[in-house]
C-alpha positions in Angstrom: 1.3 5.7 -7.9 -1.0 3.6 -9.9 -3.9 5.4 -11.4 -6.6 2.7 -11.1 -10.0 4.3 -10.8 -12.9 2.2 -9.5 -15.5 2.3 -6.8 -13.6 2.0 -3.5 -10.2 3.1 -4.8 -8.0 4.7 -2.2 -5.6 6.2 -4.7 -6.7 9.8 -4.1 -6.1 9.7 -0.4 -3.4 7.0 0.0 -0.7 9.6 1.0 -2.9 11.0 3.9 -4.1 7.5 4.9 -0.6 6.1 5.2 0.7 9.2 7.0 -2.1 8.8 9.5 -1.3 5.1 10.1 2.4 5.7 10.4 1.8 8.5 12.9 -0.6 6.3 14.8 2.1 3.5 15.0 4.9 6.0 15.9 5.8 4.1 19.1 5.4 0.6 17.6 8.2 -1.5 16.1 7.2 -3.3 12.9 9.1 -4.6 9.9 6.2 -5.6 7.6 3.0 -4.1 6.3 0.1 -6.3 5.2 -2.3 -4.8 2.7 -5.3 -7.1 2.3 -7.5 -6.4 -0.6 -4.8 -4.2 -2.1 -6.8 -3.3 -5.3 -4.5 -1.0 -7.3 -1.8 -1.3 -4.6 -1.9 2.5 -4.1 -1.7 2.1 -0.3 1.0 -0.5 -0.5 3.1 1.7 -2.8 2.6 4.7 -0.6 3.7 2.6 2.5 6.8 1.6 0.7 7.6 5.3 -0.2 7.0 6.5 3.4 8.4 3.7 5.4 10.6 1.5 3.2 9.1 -1.6 5.1 8.5 -4.9 3.4 5.0 -5.0 1.9 2.7 -8.0 1.7 -0.3 -7.4 -0.5 -3.2 -9.6 -1.5 -6.1 -9.3 -3.9 -8.2 -11.4 -6.1 -6.9 -9.5 -9.1 -3.5 -11.1 -9.6 -2.2 -8.6 -12.1 -2.2 -5.9 -9.4 0.0 -8.0 -7.2 2.4 -8.3 -10.1 2.5 -4.5 -10.3 3.3 -4.2 -6.6 6.1 -6.8 -6.9 7.6 -4.8 -9.8 7.6 -1.6 -7.7 9.2 -3.3 -4.7 12.1 -4.9 -6.6 
């Protein structure tokens, strides 16, 4: 997982957040995950680990999108 640390980072609780969302969507079918304002991509990366779904992430900081793309490929 990325280790970006800034105000608003979800890196510390990404695993629990994604587990909660996956559990909430247990009876739903979905192929993609959209992570708007992905920041350090910690939530996106965790979704990929837990679900192996296709991830779409967006953030104003383009270098972070590059990091996510590298992890997905």
